[in-house]
LUMKE-904864 format. One record per residue (C-alpha): residue number from 1; residue in three letters; x, y, z. Coordinates in nm, 3 decimals, always signed. Layout:
BEGIN
   num   residu        xx        yy        zz
   NUM      ALA         X         Y         Z
...
***
This chain:
BEGIN
   num   residu        xx        yy        zz
     1      UNK    -1.551    -3.260    -0.445
     2      UNK    -1.582    -3.198    -0.072
     3      UNK    -1.634    -2.868    +0.109
     4      UNK    -1.408    -2.783    +0.399
     5      UNK    -1.432    -2.501    +0.654
     6      UNK    -1.115    -2.320    +0.555
     7      UNK    -0.967    -2.026    +0.375
     8      UNK    -0.781    -2.100    +0.054
     9      UNK    -0.516    -1.873    -0.095
    10      UNK    -0.251    -1.893    -0.362
    11      UNK    +0.079    -1.720    -0.425
    12      UNK    +0.326    -1.788    -0.702
    13      UNK    +0.131    -2.095    -0.810
    14      UNK    +0.143    -2.248    -0.461
    15      UNK    -0.184    -2.314    -0.280
    16      UNK    -0.230    -2.274    +0.095
    17      UNK    -0.527    -2.419    +0.282
    18      UNK    -0.605    -2.254    +0.618
    19      UNK    -0.857    -2.483    +0.795
    20      UNK    -1.009    -2.346    +1.113
    21      UNK    -1.315    -2.287    +1.323
    22      UNK    -1.530    -1.976    +1.300
    23      UNK    -1.373    -1.663    +1.448
    24      UNK    -1.018    -1.801    +1.445
    25      UNK    -0.904    -1.525    +1.208
    26      UNK    -0.932    -1.690    +0.864
    27      UNK    -1.106    -1.393    +0.700
    28      UNK    -0.878    -1.133    +0.859
    29      UNK    -0.573    -1.339    +0.759
    30      UNK    -0.713    -1.381    +0.406
    31      UNK    -0.775    -1.012    +0.358
    32      UNK    -0.433    -0.926    +0.500
    33      UNK    -0.263    -1.169    +0.261
    34      UNK    -0.462    -1.027    -0.032
    35      UNK    -0.292    -0.696    +0.048
    36      UNK    +0.046    -0.874    +0.015
    37      UNK    +0.003    -1.031    -0.329
    38      UNK    -0.193    -1.347    -0.250
    39      UNK    -0.500    -1.459    -0.450
    40      UNK    -0.817    -1.589    -0.284
    41      UNK    -1.017    -1.908    -0.340
    42      UNK    -1.239    -1.853    -0.036
    43      UNK    -1.218    -1.712    +0.316
    44      UNK    -1.452    -1.954    +0.496
    45      UNK    -1.523    -2.251    +0.269
    46      UNK    -1.337    -2.406    -0.021
    47      UNK    -1.392    -2.727    -0.214
    48      UNK    -1.118    -2.987    -0.235
    49      UNK    -1.088    -3.280    -0.473
    50      UNK    -0.831    -3.541    -0.559
    51      UNK    -0.576    -3.427    -0.817
    52      UNK    -0.298    -3.665    -0.914
    53      UNK    -0.131    -3.783    -0.595
    54      UNK    -0.256    -3.489    -0.389
    55      UNK    -0.551    -3.253    -0.364
    56      UNK    -0.672    -2.945    -0.545
    57      UNK    -0.867    -2.650    -0.402
    58      UNK    -1.156    -2.494    -0.590
    59      UNK    -1.304    -2.148    -0.554
    60      UNK    -1.618    -2.118    -0.343
    61      UNK    -1.818    -1.821    -0.475
    62      UNK    -1.919    -1.626    -0.168
    63      UNK    -1.865    -1.286    -0.020
    64      UNK    -1.594    -1.231    +0.238
    65      UNK    -1.730    -1.207    +0.593
    66      UNK    -1.542    -0.968    +0.821
    67      UNK    -1.590    -0.860    +1.179
    68      UNK    -1.573    -0.498    +1.296
    69      UNK    -1.218    -0.552    +1.427
    70      UNK    -1.105    -0.646    +1.074
    71      UNK    -1.269    -0.335    +0.933
    72      UNK    -1.068    -0.131    +1.184
    73      UNK    -0.743    -0.292    +1.059
    74      UNK    -0.796    -0.211    +0.691
    75      UNK    -0.896    +0.140    +0.585
    76      UNK    -1.001    +0.004    +0.243
    77      UNK    -1.292    -0.171    +0.414
    78      UNK    -1.447    +0.150    +0.544
    79      UNK    -1.737    +0.093    +0.305
    80      UNK    -1.833    -0.207    +0.517
    81      UNK    -1.941    +0.026    +0.795
    82      UNK    -2.244    +0.108    +0.581
    83      UNK    -2.353    -0.254    +0.553
    84      UNK    -2.594    -0.416    +0.793
    85      UNK    -2.446    -0.699    +0.995
    86      UNK    -2.625    -1.030    +0.987
    87      UNK    -2.819    -1.062    +1.312
    88      UNK    -2.723    -1.430    +1.346
    89      UNK    -2.353    -1.377    +1.297
    90      UNK    -2.173    -1.056    +1.396
    91      UNK    -1.991    -1.011    +1.064
    92      UNK    -2.046    -0.785    +0.767
    93      UNK    -2.029    -0.923    +0.414
    94      UNK    -1.800    -0.768    +0.154
    95      UNK    -1.828    -0.833    -0.219
    96      UNK    -1.488    -0.940    -0.353
    97      UNK    -1.531    -0.717    -0.658
    98      UNK    -1.538    -0.418    -0.421
    99      UNK    -1.219    -0.537    -0.251
   100      UNK    -1.035    -0.615    -0.575
   101      UNK    -1.173    -0.780    -0.887
   102      UNK    -0.844    -0.951    -0.977
   103      UNK    -0.791    -1.103    -0.635
   104      UNK    -0.965    -1.437    -0.699
   105      UNK    -0.841    -1.761    -0.857
   106      UNK    -1.072    -2.049    -0.941
   107      UNK    -0.844    -2.343    -0.860
   108      UNK    -0.508    -2.426    -0.715
   109      UNK    -0.304    -2.722    -0.607
   110      UNK    -0.297    -2.765    -0.230
   111      UNK    +0.073    -2.738    -0.147
   112      UNK    +0.060    -2.662    +0.223
   113      UNK    -0.184    -2.684    +0.515
   114      UNK    -0.165    -2.409    +0.776
   115      UNK    -0.379    -2.420    +1.090
   116      UNK    -0.428    -2.058    +1.206
   117      UNK    -0.470    -1.972    +1.574
   118      UNK    -0.465    -1.634    +1.742
   119      UNK    -0.140    -1.600    +1.939
   120      UNK    -0.212    -1.549    +2.308
   121      UNK    +0.113    -1.356    +2.348
   122      UNK    +0.056    -1.139    +2.037
   123      UNK    +0.369    -1.271    +1.862
   124      UNK    +0.363    -1.435    +1.521
   125      UNK    +0.537    -1.771    +1.487
   126      UNK    +0.482    -2.105    +1.320
   127      UNK    +0.572    -2.468    +1.376
   128      UNK    +0.552    -2.794    +1.183
   129      UNK    +0.264    -3.030    +1.255
   130      UNK    +0.289    -3.404    +1.186
   131      UNK    +0.042    -3.585    +0.958
   132      UNK    -0.142    -3.764    +1.240
   133      UNK    -0.201    -3.445    +1.438
   134      UNK    -0.292    -3.259    +1.119
   135      UNK    -0.550    -3.522    +1.020
   136      UNK    -0.705    -3.522    +1.368
   137      UNK    -0.749    -3.145    +1.346
   138      UNK    -0.848    -3.133    +0.979
   139      UNK    -1.138    -3.372    +1.041
   140      UNK    -1.289    -3.111    +1.275
   141      UNK    -1.332    -2.873    +0.981
   142      UNK    -1.464    -3.120    +0.725
   143      UNK    -1.834    -3.133    +0.649
   144      UNK    -2.016    -3.446    +0.766
   145      UNK    -2.198    -3.676    +0.526
   146      UNK    -2.466    -3.929    +0.610
   147      UNK    -2.375    -4.164    +0.326
   148      UNK    -2.102    -4.410    +0.444
   149      UNK    -1.934    -4.431    +0.102
   150      UNK    -1.917    -4.052    +0.069
   151      UNK    -1.774    -4.029    +0.423
   152      UNK    -1.505    -4.288    +0.340
   153      UNK    -1.409    -4.098    +0.024
   154      UNK    -1.393    -3.770    +0.214
   155      UNK    -1.176    -3.922    +0.489
   156      UNK    -0.945    -4.081    +0.229
   157      UNK    -0.899    -3.742    +0.060
   158      UNK    -0.822    -3.572    +0.392
   159      UNK    -0.570    -3.847    +0.476
   160      UNK    -0.405    -3.804    +0.136
   161      UNK    -0.393    -3.430    +0.187
   162      UNK    -0.199    -3.447    +0.516
   163      UNK    +0.037    -3.711    +0.374
   164      UNK    +0.121    -3.517    +0.058
   165      UNK    +0.157    -3.165    +0.199
   166      UNK    +0.363    -2.997    +0.464
   167      UNK    +0.152    -2.899    +0.763
   168      UNK    +0.204    -2.605    +1.000
   169      UNK    +0.037    -2.424    +1.287
   170      UNK    +0.049    -2.045    +1.250
   171      UNK    +0.020    -1.843    +1.570
   172      UNK    -0.108    -1.509    +1.440
   173      UNK    +0.030    -1.210    +1.625
   174      UNK    -0.056    -0.843    +1.616
   175      UNK    +0.207    -0.728    +1.366
   176      UNK    +0.070    -0.759    +1.012
   177      UNK    +0.412    -0.741    +0.846
   178      UNK    +0.537    -1.031    +1.060
   179      UNK    +0.225    -1.230    +0.976
   180      UNK    +0.270    -1.191    +0.599
   181      UNK    +0.640    -1.265    +0.640
   182      UNK    +0.570    -1.587    +0.830
   183      UNK    +0.328    -1.710    +0.562
   184      UNK    +0.584    -1.615    +0.294
   185      UNK    +0.844    -1.828    +0.477
   186      UNK    +0.606    -2.122    +0.498
   187      UNK    +0.525    -2.100    +0.126
   188      UNK    +0.896    -2.068    +0.038
   189      UNK    +0.970    -2.390    +0.231
   190      UNK    +0.731    -2.589    +0.009
***
């Protein structure tokens, strides 16, 4: 198993891995998709492992970290205002059981890779990404290992992942309904 800096969600038995850097919107996207019927494996880190000819995501048991802007988007998170933000990272932590106890799944196939970015023009859209470009970006979000054999195995799994799944870049706009609709379209195309 290898950890990856990504959000992992599932809908209708299909798993979506959202790799991305800190503050790219993974947690906000995750929480928004939870409100539209998706299940969560993790909003910042998930484990992946080889499964058959592809890869499987595994739940990473942590709280969801949200910024104050995310709290403003979702009235259900008003309780977060009472929590103290971590002084090292300007995000508040939310226990998933307080958000929704049935919102978590423990494992899922990885059917699609979606690289989230905040749309500079505020409009939601998505585009296909080829395997070479996807691997070059995915490596940025993988954890580094000092052991050469472990690093080779991790790289081989990442290479398998981009070769066995469809890969997209999601430009996340301001309209939440459009955002959920775009992810629904991506999942339907798998």
